[in-house]
C-alpha positions, 0 to 999 in steps of 0.5 A: 664558848657561850655568852654566859656561864651560870655557876652555883657557888660552894658551900650550900647543902645540895639535895637536888639539882640546883634551881637558879642556873637552870631557871636563869638559863631558860630566861637568858636564852629566851632573851637571845643569848647563849648560856651554859650551867655548872652546878659547882656546889653540887660537884664540890659536895659529891667529890669532896665530902669523903675527904679528911679536909672537907668538914673542916673547910665547910665549917670554916666557910660558915664560921669566921672564928674558925682557922685551918691548918696549912694543909687543909688551906692548901687542899682548899686552894687547889680546889678553887684554882681548879675551878677557876681554870675549868671556867677560863679554859674549858667553858671560856665564857664572855661573862661569868654569873655566880649564884651566892645563895648565903653567906656560906658561900662568900669565901669561896666566891672571893677566892674563885673570882680572884683566880679567874681574874689572874687567868683571864681579866676580860671575863665579866663577872656578875654576882647574884643571890640573897648572899650579896646584900649582907652587912659586915659589921667589921668593914661597915659595908655589904659584901657585894660592895667590898667585891665591887670595890676590890675589882673582884666582880663587875656587877652585883644584881640585887633581886630577881634575875629572871628579866634583869640578867639578860638586861645586864648582858645586853647593856653591858651594865656594871656596878650595882643593879637593884631590881624591882620585885617581879609582878605576879603576871611576870612570874607567870610568864617565866619559862620552865627551868632548863636542866640539859646541862646538868650531871644528875649523877651529882644528886642523891636519889633518895630523899636525904633529909631529916625525913630519911629516917621515916622509912616511908615507902611513898618516897620514890628512891629512884627519883631526884628532888626537884626544887620549884617556885610558886611564890616569893615573899610572905604574907607575914612579916615576922620581926626576926626574919629577912624575907621581907627585906628580900621581897617586900610584897608577897607575889605568887604564880597561878596554881595552873602555871605551877601545876603546868611546870611540874607536869612538864618537868615530870615529862621531860626529866622523870621528876616525881619529887618536888620541894617548894622553895617558898617561905610558905605554900599557903600564903595565897589559898586560891592558887594553892587550891587550884595547884592541888586540884589540877595535880590531882586531876592530871597526875594522880598518885604520880608525884610527891612534894614538900613545902613550908606552910603556916598554921591557919585558922579552920575558917581560912583553910577548911578541911577540903584544903588538907584533903586536896594536898593529900590527893595532889601528893603532898608528902610533908610540910615544914611549919615555922612554929619557932615557939610553943608560946601563943604570946611569943608567936604573936609578939613575932608577928606569926599570928598562929594562935593555939587553936590554929596550931592544934587544928593544923596539926590534927589535919595533917595527921588525919591526912597522913602528911608528915610535918616538922616544926622548926623551933628556935631557943631564946627569942629576945622576949622569951621567958622561962615560962614561955619556954616551958610552954614550948616544951609542953607542946612538943611533949604533947603532940610528938607522941600523939602524931603516929610518927608524922610529927618531927621537931627540928631544932634550928639554933639559938636565936640569931640576930640577922641584918635586914630584919624588922627587929633591926630596921623598924625604929619602934622595934629597935626601941622596944627591944633595946639590943645590945650586941657584942661584935666578936671578931665580926661574928655578932649574930648570936652575941646579943642581949635585950635590955628589956629582957636581960636574964635571956642571956647567951648561956640561958639560950644554950641551955634551952636549946640543949634541953630541946635537942635532948627531948627530941633525942628522947622520942628518936629511934634512928641512930643517924638522927640522934647523932645529928642532934648530938652534933648540934648540942656540941656545936652550941657548947663550942660556940658558947665556950668560944664566946666566953673566952673571946674578947669583944672588939666592940660593944654597940647598940642596934640603931636604925639603919 
């Protein structure tokens, strides 16, 4: 029995030990409370992904329009009830904290909390994570409000929990607690994550990602992927992204503190591969430089890392930065390119010029660092000319990258809640977004009055062209199948949308 049990909720894609429970356990123990951790999402993925019902249930958890058969629902319910019993009978915590990373976990958490309540309604249930504050159009409420109103949770923690979770336990806080963003000094003082409760057999020992097809000998096939956070927030404020709604300021740790944590995790858990959770690793150039130089000096040729970054100019990020990245073990970077059109990138708020893109791409290839470009089809202002510039950029660079560049087709453009496009009055007026609220699933069902030819049909055609172009460059059968599944999914979405009858058509107005 402990003061707190930290649980990660299915369904999230797990490729390494979940960071949140390990980090928050260290923080809660620092504050004088006992804490246990359980990565239930990893266990769910590991134990059930070979079962016939697994893919249907995980698809259902992500897409409200899907339905389960009676057998599938009974299979799912047995899992939820079993997890609730383990929490109540095995762990016996005074309080239960559940990490809800995305909206994909909401259904499981609703059912898990319900069955925990049936077994023991004295356990205090605390919810945290970025999946809490999502607005549900069909209920005209945010998800965490529904959980509190229904009595399925006692406290919803909005924001960072490194210092707030101990406060909740100490003061027996209930209701919604909104936390002020941590300062750089507070981030630097956060303890190293404690993975002592973790079952590492739940995690793959090879890097299972879009890069597994690269057959790159530099990846340690015997190590796990450890998550690490060097910064929170973003130096950009792209009008389609909700990062600014989660963290309104860009905050960062010193490069030395980040390097120290990576080194300690290497010494304690033999960690050799790290994946940064940052929106962008090169947001603060000074700490980025410090981290790379510290790692290169203290752990030469030992660890590798992957991260997200933005294309910067040669003036801001001269060649020495890329050389330092290579020395420190940078294995690959993911770039939110989103579009090959400079005009669209500037319209989004990304600010990356064509020269910035060419320079960054060349430098990464020169220093043998893998890169992937996220591409979205159908940004609201995107024209056919803009889309052809995207395809032209891809067809130019992929064959010239020596196999170091991959394209990652994300989706057709999704209109998310809590982004500048739906919050900033000037942007709301500019885009004039009309949304079909089809069974509560409105993220893809939109059109901009300023660019009415960019319909969902058009966006789907562009996305299919993107995937098929990537398949032309791909030799790995697994990745070709992965891209084909993306095509099949978006085709199903279009068919379903055409057949559905919208419950309501409404215009986006400022929240």
